[in-house]
RODREN-922646 format. One record per residue (C-alpha): residue number from 1; x, y, z; residue in three letters. Coordinates in nm, 2 decimals. Example, Ala and Ser with C-alpha at 12.3 -4.5 7.8 and 13.67 -1.06 7.14 Angstrom:
BEGIN
+-----+--------+--------+--------+------+
: seq :     c1 :     c2 :     c3 : type :
+-----+--------+--------+--------+------+
:   1 :   1.23 :  -0.45 :   0.78 :  ALA :
:   2 :   1.37 :  -0.11 :   0.71 :  SER :
+-----+--------+--------+--------+------+
//
This chain:
BEGIN
+-----+--------+--------+--------+------+
: seq :     c1 :     c2 :     c3 : type :
+-----+--------+--------+--------+------+
:   1 :   0.03 :  -2.70 :   2.28 :  MET :
:   2 :  -0.07 :  -2.97 :   2.07 :  GLU :
:   3 :  -0.28 :  -2.77 :   1.85 :  GLN :
:   4 :  -0.01 :  -2.54 :   1.76 :  ILE :
:   5 :   0.25 :  -2.86 :   1.70 :  ALA :
:   6 :  -0.02 :  -2.98 :   1.47 :  ALA :
:   7 :   0.04 :  -2.67 :   1.24 :  TRP :
:   8 :   0.39 :  -2.72 :   1.22 :  SER :
:   9 :   0.42 :  -2.82 :   0.84 :  GLU :
:  10 :   0.21 :  -2.51 :   0.75 :  PHE :
:  11 :   0.46 :  -2.32 :   0.95 :  ASN :
:  12 :   0.78 :  -2.48 :   0.81 :  VAL :
:  13 :   0.63 :  -2.41 :   0.46 :  ALA :
:  14 :   0.54 :  -2.06 :   0.53 :  MET :
:  15 :   0.88 :  -2.01 :   0.70 :  VAL :
:  16 :   1.05 :  -2.12 :   0.36 :  GLY :
:  17 :   0.82 :  -1.93 :   0.13 :  ALA :
:  18 :   0.80 :  -1.58 :   0.33 :  THR :
:  19 :   1.20 :  -1.61 :   0.33 :  ALA :
:  20 :   1.24 :  -1.66 :  -0.02 :  ALA :
:  21 :   0.98 :  -1.41 :  -0.10 :  LEU :
:  22 :   1.12 :  -1.11 :   0.13 :  ALA :
:  23 :   1.47 :  -1.20 :  -0.04 :  GLY :
:  24 :   1.34 :  -1.15 :  -0.38 :  LEU :
:  25 :   1.14 :  -0.86 :  -0.33 :  VAL :
:  26 :   1.45 :  -0.68 :  -0.19 :  ILE :
:  27 :   1.67 :  -0.80 :  -0.48 :  VAL :
:  28 :   1.40 :  -0.65 :  -0.68 :  ALA :
:  29 :   1.37 :  -0.34 :  -0.54 :  ALA :
:  30 :   1.76 :  -0.30 :  -0.51 :  SER :
:  31 :   1.75 :  -0.27 :  -0.88 :  VAL :
:  32 :   1.57 :   0.04 :  -0.90 :  ASN :
:  33 :   1.61 :   0.16 :  -0.51 :  ILE :
:  34 :   1.77 :   0.50 :  -0.66 :  GLY :
:  35 :   1.42 :   0.58 :  -0.80 :  ASP :
:  36 :   1.22 :   0.41 :  -0.54 :  ILE :
:  37 :   1.37 :   0.63 :  -0.28 :  ILE :
:  38 :   1.29 :   0.94 :  -0.47 :  LYS :
:  39 :   0.91 :   0.84 :  -0.41 :  ALA :
:  40 :   0.82 :   0.85 :  -0.07 :  GLU :
:  41 :   0.50 :   0.70 :  -0.08 :  SER :
:  42 :   0.66 :   0.40 :  -0.30 :  LEU :
:  43 :   0.95 :   0.35 :  -0.01 :  THR :
:  44 :   0.70 :   0.36 :   0.25 :  ALA :
:  45 :   0.44 :   0.11 :   0.07 :  ARG :
:  46 :   0.76 :  -0.12 :   0.00 :  LEU :
:  47 :   0.86 :  -0.11 :   0.36 :  ALA :
:  48 :   0.53 :  -0.20 :   0.48 :  ALA :
:  49 :   0.51 :  -0.50 :   0.21 :  GLY :
:  50 :   0.87 :  -0.64 :   0.36 :  ILE :
:  51 :   0.71 :  -0.59 :   0.68 :  ALA :
:  52 :   0.41 :  -0.80 :   0.61 :  SER :
:  53 :   0.64 :  -1.06 :   0.52 :  LEU :
:  54 :   0.84 :  -1.05 :   0.81 :  VAL :
:  55 :   0.52 :  -1.08 :   0.99 :  LEU :
:  56 :   0.45 :  -1.41 :   0.85 :  ALA :
:  57 :   0.79 :  -1.53 :   0.87 :  LEU :
:  58 :   0.83 :  -1.45 :   1.22 :  ALA :
:  59 :   0.50 :  -1.56 :   1.30 :  GLY :
:  60 :   0.54 :  -1.91 :   1.15 :  SER :
:  61 :   0.91 :  -1.92 :   1.32 :  ALA :
:  62 :   0.79 :  -1.88 :   1.65 :  ILE :
:  63 :   0.50 :  -2.13 :   1.57 :  GLY :
:  64 :   0.78 :  -2.41 :   1.54 :  LEU :
:  65 :   0.93 :  -2.32 :   1.88 :  VAL :
:  66 :   0.90 :  -2.65 :   2.07 :  PRO :
:  67 :   0.66 :  -2.64 :   2.34 :  GLY :
:  68 :   0.54 :  -2.27 :   2.29 :  ILE :
:  69 :   0.24 :  -2.21 :   2.48 :  ALA :
:  70 :  -0.08 :  -2.07 :   2.33 :  PRO :
:  71 :  -0.13 :  -1.78 :   2.53 :  VAL :
:  72 :   0.28 :  -1.63 :   2.50 :  PRO :
:  73 :   0.26 :  -1.74 :   2.13 :  TYR :
:  74 :  -0.09 :  -1.51 :   2.07 :  GLY :
:  75 :   0.09 :  -1.20 :   2.27 :  ALA :
:  76 :   0.38 :  -1.24 :   2.08 :  ILE :
:  77 :   0.22 :  -1.23 :   1.74 :  LEU :
:  78 :  -0.01 :  -0.96 :   1.85 :  ILE :
:  79 :   0.34 :  -0.74 :   1.93 :  VAL :
:  80 :   0.47 :  -0.83 :   1.58 :  LEU :
:  81 :   0.12 :  -0.76 :   1.42 :  ALA :
:  82 :   0.15 :  -0.41 :   1.60 :  LEU :
:  83 :   0.49 :  -0.37 :   1.45 :  CYS :
:  84 :   0.40 :  -0.46 :   1.11 :  ALA :
:  85 :   0.09 :  -0.22 :   1.12 :  ALA :
:  86 :   0.32 :   0.06 :   1.25 :  ALA :
:  87 :   0.49 :   0.03 :   0.90 :  PHE :
:  88 :   0.17 :   0.04 :   0.72 :  GLN :
:  89 :   0.05 :   0.36 :   0.92 :  VAL :
:  90 :   0.35 :   0.52 :   0.81 :  GLN :
:  91 :   0.26 :   0.41 :   0.45 :  ALA :
:  92 :  -0.08 :   0.53 :   0.46 :  THR :
:  93 :   0.03 :   0.90 :   0.58 :  ARG :
:  94 :   0.26 :   0.90 :   0.28 :  ARG :
:  95 :  -0.01 :   0.79 :   0.05 :  ILE :
:  96 :  -0.25 :   1.04 :   0.16 :  PHE :
:  97 :   0.03 :   1.31 :   0.12 :  GLN :
:  98 :   0.11 :   1.20 :  -0.23 :  HIS :
:  99 :  -0.12 :   1.40 :  -0.46 :  ALA :
: 100 :  -0.14 :   1.15 :  -0.76 :  ASP :
: 101 :  -0.51 :   1.02 :  -0.75 :  THR :
: 102 :  -0.50 :   0.89 :  -1.11 :  ALA :
: 103 :  -0.37 :   0.56 :  -1.00 :  HIS :
: 104 :  -0.65 :   0.44 :  -0.77 :  GLY :
: 105 :  -0.80 :   0.49 :  -0.42 :  SER :
: 106 :  -0.58 :   0.63 :  -0.16 :  ARG :
: 107 :  -0.84 :   0.43 :   0.07 :  LEU :
: 108 :  -0.78 :   0.13 :  -0.11 :  GLY :
: 109 :  -0.41 :   0.14 :  -0.14 :  LYS :
: 110 :  -0.38 :   0.20 :   0.27 :  SER :
: 111 :  -0.64 :  -0.04 :   0.34 :  ALA :
: 112 :  -0.50 :  -0.39 :   0.18 :  VAL :
: 113 :  -0.17 :  -0.33 :   0.43 :  GLY :
: 114 :  -0.38 :  -0.36 :   0.73 :  PHE :
: 115 :  -0.59 :  -0.68 :   0.64 :  ILE :
: 116 :  -0.31 :  -0.92 :   0.76 :  ALA :
: 117 :  -0.21 :  -0.77 :   1.09 :  PRO :
: 118 :  -0.57 :  -0.75 :   1.16 :  LEU :
: 119 :  -0.60 :  -1.09 :   1.12 :  ALA :
: 120 :  -0.29 :  -1.18 :   1.34 :  TYR :
: 121 :  -0.43 :  -0.93 :   1.61 :  VAL :
: 122 :  -0.75 :  -1.12 :   1.58 :  ILE :
: 123 :  -0.59 :  -1.48 :   1.64 :  GLY :
: 124 :  -0.37 :  -1.36 :   1.90 :  GLY :
: 125 :  -0.67 :  -1.22 :   2.11 :  ALA :
: 126 :  -0.84 :  -1.56 :   2.04 :  LEU :
: 127 :  -0.54 :  -1.76 :   2.13 :  LEU :
: 128 :  -0.47 :  -1.56 :   2.46 :  THR :
: 129 :  -0.83 :  -1.60 :   2.54 :  ALA :
: 130 :  -0.81 :  -1.98 :   2.51 :  GLY :
: 131 :  -0.96 :  -2.04 :   2.15 :  SER :
: 132 :  -0.75 :  -2.25 :   1.91 :  THR :
: 133 :  -0.96 :  -2.07 :   1.64 :  ALA :
: 134 :  -0.70 :  -1.80 :   1.67 :  GLY :
: 135 :  -0.44 :  -2.06 :   1.47 :  LEU :
: 136 :  -0.71 :  -2.04 :   1.18 :  MET :
: 137 :  -0.68 :  -1.70 :   1.19 :  TRP :
: 138 :  -0.30 :  -1.68 :   1.19 :  PHE :
: 139 :  -0.31 :  -1.89 :   0.89 :  ALA :
: 140 :  -0.52 :  -1.66 :   0.68 :  ALA :
: 141 :  -0.34 :  -1.37 :   0.82 :  GLY :
: 142 :   0.00 :  -1.54 :   0.69 :  CYS :
: 143 :  -0.16 :  -1.62 :   0.34 :  VAL :
: 144 :  -0.28 :  -1.24 :   0.31 :  ILE :
: 145 :   0.04 :  -1.14 :   0.42 :  ALA :
: 146 :   0.22 :  -1.26 :   0.12 :  ILE :
: 147 :  -0.04 :  -1.19 :  -0.10 :  VAL :
: 148 :  -0.04 :  -0.81 :   0.01 :  ALA :
: 149 :   0.32 :  -0.78 :  -0.01 :  ALA :
: 150 :   0.35 :  -0.93 :  -0.35 :  LEU :
: 151 :   0.07 :  -0.70 :  -0.49 :  LEU :
: 152 :   0.23 :  -0.39 :  -0.32 :  VAL :
: 153 :   0.58 :  -0.50 :  -0.42 :  SER :
: 154 :   0.46 :  -0.55 :  -0.78 :  TRP :
: 155 :   0.29 :  -0.18 :  -0.76 :  ILE :
: 156 :   0.59 :  -0.03 :  -0.65 :  VAL :
: 157 :   0.81 :  -0.19 :  -0.92 :  LEU :
: 158 :   0.58 :  -0.10 :  -1.20 :  VAL :
: 159 :   0.50 :   0.26 :  -1.05 :  GLU :
: 160 :   0.88 :   0.33 :  -1.04 :  VAL :
: 161 :   0.89 :   0.28 :  -1.40 :  LEU :
: 162 :   0.64 :   0.51 :  -1.50 :  ARG :
+-----+--------+--------+--------+------+
//
């Protein structure tokens, strides 16, 4: 538990950052929501990006719960990561159904959204197995989730204007 508590400043920073970014992404998307909804692959990708931010937000917030034990923390983050990955699975399906290959690799577009949930699953497995190295995987997953969500959000906002 002391190891988790040692990450409290990081978790506080990530809760604030991801909450603010999620709000900004939602507001930015709402400006063109009519056009975004018309493109199923863009809608699914945006939803997956927001799910990544929610994963980072919820994972960091749960790390701030006083006295949370490593095993439940790891298990909860595995469940959260699988939920976020489900959004990416849907986005991947839409990407591969979309006929436009002129704007990059379908595999690349799909893979970027799975990196953060994978880091969280690895971290959760390590933490539930008793290794505090899982906390470092959570930190990496959190940063990756933010970067991936911003990248996907920017791409969606640019693509909708093409």
